[in-house]
mmCIF file of the C-alpha atoms, coordinates in Angstrom:
data_MODEL
# 
_entry.id   MODEL 
# 
loop_
_atom_site.group_PDB 
_atom_site.id 
_atom_site.type_symbol 
_atom_site.label_atom_id 
_atom_site.label_alt_id 
_atom_site.label_comp_id 
_atom_site.label_asym_id 
_atom_site.label_entity_id 
_atom_site.label_seq_id 
_atom_site.pdbx_PDB_ins_code 
_atom_site.Cartn_x 
_atom_site.Cartn_y 
_atom_site.Cartn_z 
_atom_site.occupancy 
_atom_site.B_iso_or_equiv 
_atom_site.pdbx_formal_charge 
_atom_site.auth_seq_id 
_atom_site.auth_comp_id 
_atom_site.auth_asym_id 
_atom_site.auth_atom_id 
_atom_site.pdbx_PDB_model_num 
ATOM 1  C CA . UNK A 1 1  ? 347.555 158.436 76.895  1.00 0.00 ? 1  UNK A CA 1 
ATOM 2  C CA . UNK A 1 2  ? 347.474 157.450 80.572  1.00 0.00 ? 2  UNK A CA 1 
ATOM 3  C CA . UNK A 1 3  ? 345.574 154.445 81.856  1.00 0.00 ? 3  UNK A CA 1 
ATOM 4  C CA . UNK A 1 4  ? 342.671 155.122 84.152  1.00 0.00 ? 4  UNK A CA 1 
ATOM 5  C CA . UNK A 1 5  ? 341.955 152.753 87.019  1.00 0.00 ? 5  UNK A CA 1 
ATOM 6  C CA . UNK A 1 6  ? 338.689 153.080 88.861  1.00 0.00 ? 6  UNK A CA 1 
ATOM 7  C CA . UNK A 1 7  ? 338.814 151.722 92.376  1.00 0.00 ? 7  UNK A CA 1 
ATOM 8  C CA . UNK A 1 8  ? 335.260 152.375 93.525  1.00 0.00 ? 8  UNK A CA 1 
ATOM 9  C CA . UNK A 1 9  ? 332.342 153.392 91.361  1.00 0.00 ? 9  UNK A CA 1 
ATOM 10 C CA . UNK A 1 10 ? 328.861 153.522 92.814  1.00 0.00 ? 10 UNK A CA 1 
ATOM 11 C CA . UNK A 1 11 ? 325.573 154.375 91.143  1.00 0.00 ? 11 UNK A CA 1 
ATOM 12 C CA . UNK A 1 12 ? 321.875 153.756 91.533  1.00 0.00 ? 12 UNK A CA 1 
ATOM 13 C CA . UNK A 1 13 ? 320.196 152.232 88.502  1.00 0.00 ? 13 UNK A CA 1 
ATOM 14 C CA . UNK A 1 14 ? 316.491 151.591 88.255  1.00 0.00 ? 14 UNK A CA 1 
ATOM 15 C CA . UNK A 1 15 ? 315.314 149.117 85.640  1.00 0.00 ? 15 UNK A CA 1 
ATOM 16 C CA . UNK A 1 16 ? 312.712 146.402 85.145  1.00 0.00 ? 16 UNK A CA 1 
ATOM 17 C CA . UNK A 1 17 ? 313.670 142.867 86.204  1.00 0.00 ? 17 UNK A CA 1 
ATOM 18 C CA . UNK A 1 18 ? 313.596 141.638 82.595  1.00 0.00 ? 18 UNK A CA 1 
ATOM 19 C CA . UNK A 1 19 ? 316.096 144.324 81.574  1.00 0.00 ? 19 UNK A CA 1 
ATOM 20 C CA . UNK A 1 20 ? 318.351 143.536 84.539  1.00 0.00 ? 20 UNK A CA 1 
ATOM 21 C CA . UNK A 1 21 ? 318.377 139.847 83.582  1.00 0.00 ? 21 UNK A CA 1 
ATOM 22 C CA . UNK A 1 22 ? 319.209 140.755 79.978  1.00 0.00 ? 22 UNK A CA 1 
ATOM 23 C CA . UNK A 1 23 ? 322.203 142.795 81.216  1.00 0.00 ? 23 UNK A CA 1 
ATOM 24 C CA . UNK A 1 24 ? 323.270 140.348 83.929  1.00 0.00 ? 24 UNK A CA 1 
ATOM 25 C CA . UNK A 1 25 ? 326.405 139.296 82.021  1.00 0.00 ? 25 UNK A CA 1 
ATOM 26 C CA . UNK A 1 26 ? 327.643 142.890 82.391  1.00 0.00 ? 26 UNK A CA 1 
ATOM 27 C CA . UNK A 1 27 ? 327.411 142.693 86.191  1.00 0.00 ? 27 UNK A CA 1 
ATOM 28 C CA . UNK A 1 28 ? 329.080 139.293 86.602  1.00 0.00 ? 28 UNK A CA 1 
ATOM 29 C CA . UNK A 1 29 ? 332.570 139.530 88.022  1.00 0.00 ? 29 UNK A CA 1 
ATOM 30 C CA . UNK A 1 30 ? 331.790 142.768 89.833  1.00 0.00 ? 30 UNK A CA 1 
ATOM 31 C CA . UNK A 1 31 ? 330.330 143.569 93.214  1.00 0.00 ? 31 UNK A CA 1 
ATOM 32 C CA . UNK A 1 32 ? 326.605 144.080 93.372  1.00 0.00 ? 32 UNK A CA 1 
ATOM 33 C CA . UNK A 1 33 ? 324.165 145.540 95.880  1.00 0.00 ? 33 UNK A CA 1 
ATOM 34 C CA . UNK A 1 34 ? 320.674 145.042 94.505  1.00 0.00 ? 34 UNK A CA 1 
ATOM 35 C CA . UNK A 1 35 ? 317.178 145.692 95.773  1.00 0.00 ? 35 UNK A CA 1 
ATOM 36 C CA . UNK A 1 36 ? 314.081 144.457 94.004  1.00 0.00 ? 36 UNK A CA 1 
ATOM 37 C CA . UNK A 1 37 ? 310.934 146.438 94.624  1.00 0.00 ? 37 UNK A CA 1 
ATOM 38 C CA . UNK A 1 38 ? 307.294 146.051 93.692  1.00 0.00 ? 38 UNK A CA 1 
ATOM 39 C CA . UNK A 1 39 ? 307.171 149.678 92.546  1.00 0.00 ? 39 UNK A CA 1 
ATOM 40 C CA . UNK A 1 40 ? 309.615 152.511 91.727  1.00 0.00 ? 40 UNK A CA 1 
ATOM 41 C CA . UNK A 1 41 ? 311.591 153.676 94.755  1.00 0.00 ? 41 UNK A CA 1 
ATOM 42 C CA . UNK A 1 42 ? 311.499 157.270 95.990  1.00 0.00 ? 42 UNK A CA 1 
ATOM 43 C CA . UNK A 1 43 ? 314.338 159.221 94.327  1.00 0.00 ? 43 UNK A CA 1 
ATOM 44 C CA . UNK A 1 44 ? 315.713 160.431 97.676  1.00 0.00 ? 44 UNK A CA 1 
ATOM 45 C CA . UNK A 1 45 ? 315.959 156.908 99.179  1.00 0.00 ? 45 UNK A CA 1 
ATOM 46 C CA . UNK A 1 46 ? 319.476 155.595 99.800  1.00 0.00 ? 46 UNK A CA 1 
ATOM 47 C CA . UNK A 1 47 ? 319.311 151.988 101.010 1.00 0.00 ? 47 UNK A CA 1 
ATOM 48 C CA . UNK A 1 48 ? 322.969 152.101 102.047 1.00 0.00 ? 48 UNK A CA 1 
ATOM 49 C CA . UNK A 1 49 ? 322.223 154.957 104.455 1.00 0.00 ? 49 UNK A CA 1 
ATOM 50 C CA . UNK A 1 50 ? 319.330 153.243 106.262 1.00 0.00 ? 50 UNK A CA 1 
ATOM 51 C CA . UNK A 1 51 ? 319.821 152.523 109.949 1.00 0.00 ? 51 UNK A CA 1 
ATOM 52 C CA . UNK A 1 52 ? 319.458 148.798 110.745 1.00 0.00 ? 52 UNK A CA 1 
ATOM 53 C CA . UNK A 1 53 ? 316.583 149.458 113.148 1.00 0.00 ? 53 UNK A CA 1 
ATOM 54 C CA . UNK A 1 54 ? 314.628 151.320 110.407 1.00 0.00 ? 54 UNK A CA 1 
ATOM 55 C CA . UNK A 1 55 ? 315.403 149.053 107.466 1.00 0.00 ? 55 UNK A CA 1 
ATOM 56 C CA . UNK A 1 56 ? 312.551 146.515 107.789 1.00 0.00 ? 56 UNK A CA 1 
ATOM 57 C CA . UNK A 1 57 ? 309.900 149.203 108.231 1.00 0.00 ? 57 UNK A CA 1 
ATOM 58 C CA . UNK A 1 58 ? 311.166 151.294 105.316 1.00 0.00 ? 58 UNK A CA 1 
ATOM 59 C CA . UNK A 1 59 ? 311.478 148.234 103.059 1.00 0.00 ? 59 UNK A CA 1 
ATOM 60 C CA . UNK A 1 60 ? 307.792 147.458 103.738 1.00 0.00 ? 60 UNK A CA 1 
ATOM 61 C CA . UNK A 1 61 ? 306.713 151.076 103.227 1.00 0.00 ? 61 UNK A CA 1 
ATOM 62 C CA . UNK A 1 62 ? 308.448 151.527 99.860  1.00 0.00 ? 62 UNK A CA 1 
ATOM 63 C CA . UNK A 1 63 ? 307.758 148.017 98.537  1.00 0.00 ? 63 UNK A CA 1 
ATOM 64 C CA . UNK A 1 64 ? 311.234 146.463 98.593  1.00 0.00 ? 64 UNK A CA 1 
ATOM 65 C CA . UNK A 1 65 ? 310.802 142.705 98.179  1.00 0.00 ? 65 UNK A CA 1 
ATOM 66 C CA . UNK A 1 66 ? 314.411 141.646 98.787  1.00 0.00 ? 66 UNK A CA 1 
ATOM 67 C CA . UNK A 1 67 ? 317.987 142.877 98.955  1.00 0.00 ? 67 UNK A CA 1 
ATOM 68 C CA . UNK A 1 68 ? 320.942 140.992 97.496  1.00 0.00 ? 68 UNK A CA 1 
ATOM 69 C CA . UNK A 1 69 ? 324.504 141.953 98.403  1.00 0.00 ? 69 UNK A CA 1 
ATOM 70 C CA . UNK A 1 70 ? 327.659 140.468 96.874  1.00 0.00 ? 70 UNK A CA 1 
ATOM 71 C CA . UNK A 1 71 ? 330.704 142.625 97.722  1.00 0.00 ? 71 UNK A CA 1 
ATOM 72 C CA . UNK A 1 72 ? 332.832 141.123 94.925  1.00 0.00 ? 72 UNK A CA 1 
ATOM 73 C CA . UNK A 1 73 ? 333.366 137.753 93.250  1.00 0.00 ? 73 UNK A CA 1 
ATOM 74 C CA . UNK A 1 74 ? 334.256 134.780 95.451  1.00 0.00 ? 74 UNK A CA 1 
ATOM 75 C CA . UNK A 1 75 ? 332.832 136.403 98.582  1.00 0.00 ? 75 UNK A CA 1 
ATOM 76 C CA . UNK A 1 76 ? 329.770 135.331 100.543 1.00 0.00 ? 76 UNK A CA 1 
ATOM 77 C CA . UNK A 1 77 ? 326.487 136.810 99.367  1.00 0.00 ? 77 UNK A CA 1 
ATOM 78 C CA . UNK A 1 78 ? 323.712 138.031 101.641 1.00 0.00 ? 78 UNK A CA 1 
ATOM 79 C CA . UNK A 1 79 ? 320.016 137.956 100.747 1.00 0.00 ? 79 UNK A CA 1 
ATOM 80 C CA . UNK A 1 80 ? 317.447 139.596 102.997 1.00 0.00 ? 80 UNK A CA 1 
ATOM 81 C CA . UNK A 1 81 ? 313.683 139.789 102.664 1.00 0.00 ? 81 UNK A CA 1 
ATOM 82 C CA . UNK A 1 82 ? 310.637 140.381 104.818 1.00 0.00 ? 82 UNK A CA 1 
ATOM 83 C CA . UNK A 1 83 ? 308.981 137.438 103.077 1.00 0.00 ? 83 UNK A CA 1 
ATOM 84 C CA . UNK A 1 84 ? 309.725 133.841 104.005 1.00 0.00 ? 84 UNK A CA 1 
ATOM 85 C CA . UNK A 1 85 ? 308.126 132.794 100.702 1.00 0.00 ? 85 UNK A CA 1 
ATOM 86 C CA . UNK A 1 86 ? 310.563 134.956 98.708  1.00 0.00 ? 86 UNK A CA 1 
ATOM 87 C CA . UNK A 1 87 ? 313.559 133.562 100.619 1.00 0.00 ? 87 UNK A CA 1 
ATOM 88 C CA . UNK A 1 88 ? 312.391 129.966 100.146 1.00 0.00 ? 88 UNK A CA 1 
ATOM 89 C CA . UNK A 1 89 ? 311.963 130.576 96.412  1.00 0.00 ? 89 UNK A CA 1 
ATOM 90 C CA . UNK A 1 90 ? 315.492 132.007 96.161  1.00 0.00 ? 90 UNK A CA 1 
ATOM 91 C CA . UNK A 1 91 ? 316.991 129.107 98.146  1.00 0.00 ? 91 UNK A CA 1 
ATOM 92 C CA . UNK A 1 92 ? 315.110 126.529 96.058  1.00 0.00 ? 92 UNK A CA 1 
ATOM 93 C CA . UNK A 1 93 ? 316.871 127.910 92.985  1.00 0.00 ? 93 UNK A CA 1 
ATOM 94 C CA . UNK A 1 94 ? 320.195 126.755 94.431  1.00 0.00 ? 94 UNK A CA 1 
ATOM 95 C CA . UNK A 1 95 ? 319.067 123.340 95.680  1.00 0.00 ? 95 UNK A CA 1 
ATOM 96 C CA . UNK A 1 96 ? 319.379 120.612 93.073  1.00 0.00 ? 96 UNK A CA 1 
# 
């Protein structure tokens, strides 16, 4: 039997925050591009395909609260949000 190596696998998964947190151990050690939304996202929406100049407006329209991007372990992460309150809450989780 031959070994299979997957170089790039991409999928969209929609699940409640509580379920994501329960499965978080599965995602550790892998790259992650996550959006958290206040309601289910339209099935045709592809966040990766949004133009930078449209992103903020579309995030507001569809209820995206924040986006978290970590390309792979040991890289710099990027968190974006329209809400200063959300960003401050995220940052406070890292400040001891």
